[in-house]
PyMOL commands that place a pseudoatom at each C-alpha (Angstrom):
pseudoatom trace, name=CA, resn=UNK, resi=1, chain=A, elem=C, hetatm=0, pos=[47.668, 109.685, 58.779]
pseudoatom trace, name=CA, resn=UNK, resi=2, chain=A, elem=C, hetatm=0, pos=[49.943, 112.197, 58.458]
pseudoatom trace, name=CA, resn=UNK, resi=3, chain=A, elem=C, hetatm=0, pos=[50.186, 115.006, 55.907]
pseudoatom trace, name=CA, resn=UNK, resi=4, chain=A, elem=C, hetatm=0, pos=[53.354, 115.568, 53.847]
pseudoatom trace, name=CA, resn=UNK, resi=5, chain=A, elem=C, hetatm=0, pos=[54.318, 117.975, 51.054]
pseudoatom trace, name=CA, resn=UNK, resi=6, chain=A, elem=C, hetatm=0, pos=[56.810, 117.360, 48.426]
pseudoatom trace, name=CA, resn=UNK, resi=7, chain=A, elem=C, hetatm=0, pos=[57.632, 119.329, 45.197]
pseudoatom trace, name=CA, resn=UNK, resi=8, chain=A, elem=C, hetatm=0, pos=[57.452, 117.909, 41.816]
pseudoatom trace, name=CA, resn=UNK, resi=9, chain=A, elem=C, hetatm=0, pos=[58.440, 119.368, 38.360]
pseudoatom trace, name=CA, resn=UNK, resi=10, chain=A, elem=C, hetatm=0, pos=[55.035, 121.492, 37.081]
pseudoatom trace, name=CA, resn=UNK, resi=11, chain=A, elem=C, hetatm=0, pos=[55.437, 119.024, 33.801]
pseudoatom trace, name=CA, resn=UNK, resi=12, chain=A, elem=C, hetatm=0, pos=[55.367, 115.835, 36.338]
pseudoatom trace, name=CA, resn=UNK, resi=13, chain=A, elem=C, hetatm=0, pos=[52.401, 116.807, 37.754]
pseudoatom trace, name=CA, resn=UNK, resi=14, chain=A, elem=C, hetatm=0, pos=[50.392, 117.521, 34.778]
pseudoatom trace, name=CA, resn=UNK, resi=15, chain=A, elem=C, hetatm=0, pos=[51.098, 114.365, 33.543]
pseudoatom trace, name=CA, resn=UNK, resi=16, chain=A, elem=C, hetatm=0, pos=[50.357, 112.674, 37.056]
pseudoatom trace, name=CA, resn=UNK, resi=17, chain=A, elem=C, hetatm=0, pos=[47.390, 114.505, 37.117]
pseudoatom trace, name=CA, resn=UNK, resi=18, chain=A, elem=C, hetatm=0, pos=[46.238, 112.873, 33.533]
pseudoatom trace, name=CA, resn=UNK, resi=19, chain=A, elem=C, hetatm=0, pos=[47.345, 109.314, 34.925]
pseudoatom trace, name=CA, resn=UNK, resi=20, chain=A, elem=C, hetatm=0, pos=[44.987, 109.543, 37.973]
pseudoatom trace, name=CA, resn=UNK, resi=21, chain=A, elem=C, hetatm=0, pos=[42.026, 110.871, 36.020]
pseudoatom trace, name=CA, resn=UNK, resi=22, chain=A, elem=C, hetatm=0, pos=[42.996, 108.021, 33.527]
pseudoatom trace, name=CA, resn=UNK, resi=23, chain=A, elem=C, hetatm=0, pos=[42.992, 105.304, 36.176]
pseudoatom trace, name=CA, resn=UNK, resi=24, chain=A, elem=C, hetatm=0, pos=[40.023, 107.008, 38.527]
pseudoatom trace, name=CA, resn=UNK, resi=25, chain=A, elem=C, hetatm=0, pos=[42.189, 107.933, 41.282]
pseudoatom trace, name=CA, resn=UNK, resi=26, chain=A, elem=C, hetatm=0, pos=[43.914, 110.674, 43.126]
pseudoatom trace, name=CA, resn=UNK, resi=27, chain=A, elem=C, hetatm=0, pos=[47.412, 112.007, 42.660]
pseudoatom trace, name=CA, resn=UNK, resi=28, chain=A, elem=C, hetatm=0, pos=[48.128, 111.281, 46.304]
pseudoatom trace, name=CA, resn=UNK, resi=29, chain=A, elem=C, hetatm=0, pos=[46.445, 107.815, 45.786]
pseudoatom trace, name=CA, resn=UNK, resi=30, chain=A, elem=C, hetatm=0, pos=[48.906, 107.255, 43.000]
pseudoatom trace, name=CA, resn=UNK, resi=31, chain=A, elem=C, hetatm=0, pos=[51.680, 108.416, 45.380]
pseudoatom trace, name=CA, resn=UNK, resi=32, chain=A, elem=C, hetatm=0, pos=[50.855, 106.404, 48.420]
pseudoatom trace, name=CA, resn=UNK, resi=33, chain=A, elem=C, hetatm=0, pos=[50.834, 102.920, 46.314]
pseudoatom trace, name=CA, resn=UNK, resi=34, chain=A, elem=C, hetatm=0, pos=[54.381, 104.231, 44.788]
pseudoatom trace, name=CA, resn=UNK, resi=35, chain=A, elem=C, hetatm=0, pos=[55.780, 104.426, 48.758]
pseudoatom trace, name=CA, resn=UNK, resi=36, chain=A, elem=C, hetatm=0, pos=[54.018, 101.501, 49.479]
pseudoatom trace, name=CA, resn=UNK, resi=37, chain=A, elem=C, hetatm=0, pos=[55.904, 99.425, 46.618]
pseudoatom trace, name=CA, resn=UNK, resi=38, chain=A, elem=C, hetatm=0, pos=[59.086, 101.405, 47.170]
pseudoatom trace, name=CA, resn=UNK, resi=39, chain=A, elem=C, hetatm=0, pos=[58.833, 100.358, 51.123]
pseudoatom trace, name=CA, resn=UNK, resi=40, chain=A, elem=C, hetatm=0, pos=[58.343, 96.698, 49.949]
pseudoatom trace, name=CA, resn=UNK, resi=41, chain=A, elem=C, hetatm=0, pos=[61.242, 96.980, 47.721]
pseudoatom trace, name=CA, resn=UNK, resi=42, chain=A, elem=C, hetatm=0, pos=[63.963, 97.962, 50.299]
pseudoatom trace, name=CA, resn=UNK, resi=43, chain=A, elem=C, hetatm=0, pos=[62.459, 96.180, 53.426]
pseudoatom trace, name=CA, resn=UNK, resi=44, chain=A, elem=C, hetatm=0, pos=[64.924, 93.616, 53.367]
pseudoatom trace, name=CA, resn=UNK, resi=45, chain=A, elem=C, hetatm=0, pos=[67.678, 96.295, 53.882]
pseudoatom trace, name=CA, resn=UNK, resi=46, chain=A, elem=C, hetatm=0, pos=[65.696, 97.493, 56.781]
pseudoatom trace, name=CA, resn=UNK, resi=47, chain=A, elem=C, hetatm=0, pos=[65.433, 93.851, 58.058]
pseudoatom trace, name=CA, resn=UNK, resi=48, chain=A, elem=C, hetatm=0, pos=[68.939, 93.464, 57.595]
pseudoatom trace, name=CA, resn=UNK, resi=49, chain=A, elem=C, hetatm=0, pos=[70.021, 96.121, 59.664]
pseudoatom trace, name=CA, resn=UNK, resi=50, chain=A, elem=C, hetatm=0, pos=[67.557, 95.976, 62.372]
pseudoatom trace, name=CA, resn=UNK, resi=51, chain=A, elem=C, hetatm=0, pos=[69.237, 92.280, 62.816]
pseudoatom trace, name=CA, resn=UNK, resi=52, chain=A, elem=C, hetatm=0, pos=[72.453, 93.174, 63.614]
pseudoatom trace, name=CA, resn=UNK, resi=53, chain=A, elem=C, hetatm=0, pos=[71.238, 95.598, 66.127]
pseudoatom trace, name=CA, resn=UNK, resi=54, chain=A, elem=C, hetatm=0, pos=[72.212, 98.598, 64.090]
pseudoatom trace, name=CA, resn=UNK, resi=55, chain=A, elem=C, hetatm=0, pos=[69.535, 100.537, 65.230]
pseudoatom trace, name=CA, resn=UNK, resi=56, chain=A, elem=C, hetatm=0, pos=[71.451, 104.046, 65.407]
pseudoatom trace, name=CA, resn=UNK, resi=57, chain=A, elem=C, hetatm=0, pos=[72.613, 103.379, 62.025]
pseudoatom trace, name=CA, resn=UNK, resi=58, chain=A, elem=C, hetatm=0, pos=[69.131, 103.121, 60.380]
pseudoatom trace, name=CA, resn=UNK, resi=59, chain=A, elem=C, hetatm=0, pos=[68.041, 106.267, 62.242]
pseudoatom trace, name=CA, resn=UNK, resi=60, chain=A, elem=C, hetatm=0, pos=[71.794, 107.844, 60.857]
pseudoatom trace, name=CA, resn=UNK, resi=61, chain=A, elem=C, hetatm=0, pos=[70.314, 106.821, 57.476]
pseudoatom trace, name=CA, resn=UNK, resi=62, chain=A, elem=C, hetatm=0, pos=[67.338, 108.328, 57.615]
pseudoatom trace, name=CA, resn=UNK, resi=63, chain=A, elem=C, hetatm=0, pos=[68.202, 111.890, 58.840]
pseudoatom trace, name=CA, resn=UNK, resi=64, chain=A, elem=C, hetatm=0, pos=[69.395, 112.888, 56.055]
pseudoatom trace, name=CA, resn=UNK, resi=65, chain=A, elem=C, hetatm=0, pos=[65.759, 112.072, 54.352]
pseudoatom trace, name=CA, resn=UNK, resi=66, chain=A, elem=C, hetatm=0, pos=[64.229, 114.739, 56.596]
pseudoatom trace, name=CA, resn=UNK, resi=67, chain=A, elem=C, hetatm=0, pos=[66.779, 117.571, 56.100]
pseudoatom trace, name=CA, resn=UNK, resi=68, chain=A, elem=C, hetatm=0, pos=[64.623, 119.027, 53.158]
pseudoatom trace, name=CA, resn=UNK, resi=69, chain=A, elem=C, hetatm=0, pos=[61.640, 119.241, 55.425]
pseudoatom trace, name=CA, resn=UNK, resi=70, chain=A, elem=C, hetatm=0, pos=[64.032, 121.319, 58.023]
pseudoatom trace, name=CA, resn=UNK, resi=71, chain=A, elem=C, hetatm=0, pos=[62.878, 124.634, 56.656]
pseudoatom trace, name=CA, resn=UNK, resi=72, chain=A, elem=C, hetatm=0, pos=[60.813, 127.779, 57.055]
pseudoatom trace, name=CA, resn=UNK, resi=73, chain=A, elem=C, hetatm=0, pos=[58.120, 127.505, 54.388]
pseudoatom trace, name=CA, resn=UNK, resi=74, chain=A, elem=C, hetatm=0, pos=[57.177, 123.857, 56.149]
pseudoatom trace, name=CA, resn=UNK, resi=75, chain=A, elem=C, hetatm=0, pos=[57.470, 124.957, 59.772]
pseudoatom trace, name=CA, resn=UNK, resi=76, chain=A, elem=C, hetatm=0, pos=[53.982, 125.451, 59.349]
pseudoatom trace, name=CA, resn=UNK, resi=77, chain=A, elem=C, hetatm=0, pos=[53.506, 121.886, 59.480]
pseudoatom trace, name=CA, resn=UNK, resi=78, chain=A, elem=C, hetatm=0, pos=[55.277, 121.595, 62.463]
pseudoatom trace, name=CA, resn=UNK, resi=79, chain=A, elem=C, hetatm=0, pos=[52.128, 122.058, 64.463]
pseudoatom trace, name=CA, resn=UNK, resi=80, chain=A, elem=C, hetatm=0, pos=[49.817, 119.644, 63.259]
for i in range(1, 80): cmd.bond("trace and resi %d" % i, "trace and resi %d" % (i + 1))
show_as sticks, trace
zoom trace
């Protein structure tokens, strides 16, 4: 399992913490579940692209998603 840092509004973090406590889950578990749901919801898009042998297109689409982690602040995670 890898580590990913996210930036979230302070108020949203507090609300998430309350919900996690009520549900008996960690905030990380809730985030993980949300990501799993998002992936399931969008899996068809990825399948359609790969069926057309557009793997390069998939890579191009994903590049912008990783741009936010290309900064000095998160540089320490490159060594993990």
